N, C-alpha and C positions, 0 to 999 in steps of 0.2 A: 391352408394359407396359399394364396396365389403367388406367382413369382413377383408380381408388382408389389404386393404387400410385404413380401420378404425383403425386397430391395429397400422399401421405405423404412422398414424396421431396422435394417442394417445401417442405413444412413443416419437415422435418429440415434442409434446406439453409438456410432462413431462421433457424432456431434456432441452427445452427452459426455463422452470420454474426455473431450477437451473443454468441457464446461459450457457448451452451447445447448443447454437444455431448453425446452419450450418456455420455462419461466425466465431464463436469462434472455432469450430472444425477445420476449414480451417487454422486459425491462429495458433492453437495448432500444427497441422501437419507441418506447415512451420517452427515453432520454434524447433520441434523435428528434422527435416531434415537439418536445417541450418548448424549445426556443421559439417555435412558430406560434405558440400560444402566449408565452411570456414575453411581453414587449418591453418590460422595464429593464434598463441597463443595470440598475442596482441588483435586481433579482438574478439577472444573468451572471453578474459578477459573483454573487453568492454561490450559484451553481458551479461556476468554474472553480472557486475556492474549495467547494465540497468535493468535486472530482479530483482536484489536485491533492488535497490532504487525504482523501479516501484512498487514492492510488498509492500514496506514500505509506499509508497504514497497511495496505496489502503487502507491499514489499517488506515492511517491518515485521509483520506477522509471519511472513515466510521464514524468518530466522527465529523469532521468539516462540512461535507456535509449533515449530517442527523440530528444531535442535535445542530448544531451551536456553538460548543465549539472548540476553537483552542488550542490544547495541545502543548504549547510551550516547554514542557519538554519531548517531544516525543523521542528525541535522547538519553536522559538519560535512558529511559526504554529499548531502544535498547542496550545501553551500559550495563545496569544491566543484561540483558540476556547474553551478551557476557562475562562479568566477572563471572557470576554464573557458566556457563559451563566451562570456562577456569580454574577457581580456583578449581573446583571439579576434573578436569582432572590433573592439576598440583600438587595439594596438596594431593588429595585422590586417584588418579589413576582411576577415573571414566571414562568410555568410552565416547568419544565425542557424540556418538549417543544417549546415555542415558542422557548426559548432556543437550541435547536440551529440553527434557521433564522438567527437573528441571529449566532450564532457562525460559521456557514458564510459569511455575507455579510461579516462583519468581516475574517475571514482572507482571503477572496477580494479585498476592496478593498485591504487592505494588500499582499497579494501582487501585485495589479495594479500599484500604484504602485512597489513594489519592482522589479518586472519592467521597467517603463518606464525606471526610473533605472539599472538594472544590466545588463540583457540586451543593451544595445548593446556591452558589453564581451565579451571572449571568454575561454574556458577558465578558468584559475585566478582571473582578475580578477573574473568574475561570481560565482564560488563564494565568494571572500573577501568581496565586497560583501554577498552575502546573509547571510553569517555575521555581519558587522558589524551588519546590521539585527536579526538575532536576538539579539545581545548587548545591543543597545539596548533591545529589548522586555523582555528579562530584567531589565535594570537598572531600567526603569520599574516593573515588577512588584515589585521589591525596595524601591525608594525611596518609592513612593506608599503609605506605611504606613497613612495615614488611609483610603485606599480599599481596598487589597488586604490589609492587615495584614502585608505583607512576609513575613519569615521566620517570623513567628508562626503563619502558616497561616490560611486562610479556610475556615470550616465551610460546606459546601455541601449543600443539600437533595438527597436521593437521588431517583432515579426512582420507586422502589417502597419501600413501608413494610414491608420484610421483610428478614431476614438471609439468605434463600436466594438462590443465584446463578442459578437456572434462568430467571427472568424476564429477567435481564440478558443471558443467553446468547441467548435467542430474540429479544431486541431488536436485538442486534448482528449476528446472522447474516443477516437480510434486508438490512441495510445493506452488509455485505460482498458479498453477491450482486449488489446493485444497483451497487456500485462496480465490480465485475468487468464487468458488462454494459455500463456506461457507458464505461469505459476501452477495452474490447474494441471497442465500436461506433465510438468516436472513432478509434482507431488503424487500423481497417479502412476508414475513410472517406477522402475526398479530403484533408481536413485532416490525417489521420494520415499520408498519403503525403508531405505537406509536412514534417511533423515528421521523418519518416525521412530525407528528402532533406537537411534541415538537419543532422541528426545524422551522416550519412555523409560529406557533402561540402558545406560551406557555400558555397564559391565556385560550385560547379556548380549548387546550388539557386538562388543569386542569378541566375546566367546563364539559368536556366529561367523567371525571372519571379517567383520566390517571394520575399516580403518576410520576411527572417529575423526581424527584431525583432517584427513583428506576430504571427507564429506562435509565437515563443518566449514572448511575453507571454500569449497564449491558453493555452498549455500550462502555464506557471508559475502562472497564476491558478487554473486548474482543480485543479491539484495542491494548492495552498495551501487551496482551498475544502474539499477532502476532509480535509486535516489539521485544519482548523477544526471540521468536523462531528464528527470523531473525538475532538477535544479536549473538546467539550461532553459527549460520551458519557462520557469518562474522568472528568470533574469530578463528574458526577452518579452515577457508579458507585463512585468511591473515597470521596466525601464530604468530602474535605479537599484544599486546594490550597496549594502553596508555589511560589515562583519556580523551585525546582529542576526543575519539570516542563519548563522551557524550556532546561535545560542541554544543552550540545553533546553530552554522552555519549549522550543519547537519540537524537540525530541519527546518531551513529556506530553505535548499535545497529540503527536502521532501515536505514542504508546497508549494514551487514553482511548483513542479511537479503536486501536487494535484490540484492547482488552474489553471495551464495552461491546464491540462487535462480536467478540468470541474468539479466543485464541485457537489457532489451527484451522480456522474456517476460511481464511483468505477474504471471502466476499464480505464478511461481517464488518471489517474496517471501513469498507466503502459505504455500506448502509449507515454506519455510525457517523460518517462524514456528513451525509445528507441530513442527519438529525441534529448533530451537535454543532457543526459549524454555523448554520443559520441561527441556532439558539443563542450561541455566544455573541454573534454579531448584534442581536437585538438586546443583549445584556451588556453593551459596551460600557455603561456607567459602572460596572463591577469589574472591569478588566484588570484593575490593580490587584484584585483578589483571584485572578484567573488560575494561578498555580495552586492556590488553596482549594478552589472549586474542583480542579482536576484531581487533586489528591484525595479529597473527600469522595468524589465519584468513583475513583479506582478502589478505594477501601470498601465502599458499599457493594460494588460489583463483585470483588474478589471474595467478600465474606458471605453475601446473601445470594448472589446469582453469578457464580464464576463462569458459567457458559455464555453469558452475554446474550446478544440478539440471536446468535446462532442456535443456542439452546432453546430460546423461546420459539423460534421458527420450527425446529425439529419437534418440540412439544406439540405445537399446533398440527403438524403433519401426522403425528401419532394419534392425536385425538380424532382428526378427520378420518384416518384409516379405520380406527375402531368404530366410529359412527357409521362409516360406509359398510363395514363388515356386519354390524348389527342390523343395518337396514336390509342387506342382502339376506341375512338369516331369517329375519322376520318375513320378508317377501317369500322365501322358500317355504317357511312354515305355513304361511297363509295359503300358498298354492297346494301344499300337501293336505291341508285341512279340508280343502274343497274336494 
């Protein structure tokens, strides 16, 4: 191997360690170029929604897939970020771009204290407590009418003074990529090993010297911070906010994407977003049955294919590797026969 080949291999290895494999790079290029082909504003809106909810699913899966905690209040942290940035813009004239930072911090701080209070509990108890926190945040957004205008809705300044969706798409896409790199890097680090140990066997992790509460709070806080940042984006993309943004059904939607994509895969939720969000958009006449459909889908996935899209992808890779190995063996046998 020449020195140039060694440097190239080292660079590729480092890029792969943070999730920038050739496959990811190809998908990234396709996502960058897609709007140049798709001229429909409606289809572009669907792509933005898929990116948004897919990125939320990545943040959600970071908690449920690695430390085994289902954050049923996840939509409320998303809404908290949305209201933080929106209120700063409306009441104090703060730039929406600066509001994203405050939204991220507010969701992270509330997530941290929620984690400290709830993550000493296990299983369903932690999930229910996070749900109660979410319900309280939604109740506050509804009742503080003088501040939030409650169900009347809060008019929020947009990021861009244009009706076109393209600038919003290219604003969200880098955030999705950065979220992927961040979560991939963390899960591949020593901290990520602690997360996996806690999720797989809590008692064994404790026996190994891992402090479960500490690492659960770190994980939960980071996940909530991602939700808060995306909430700020949502507020300044849609232009209007109501407490409905914090409704549990949005958590169920994100949870479904994470499970269909494959728990613990991170990227699976994003892929599920691009499959399911457009599908449900074209089934709008069934939207009153949306939660029922989500529930049935979750049951089917967990019973018949718990690995989701991630397991299907890994299965295809294994088959491709076996086929390649057989091809090589046949080729070598043919050469030896000669």
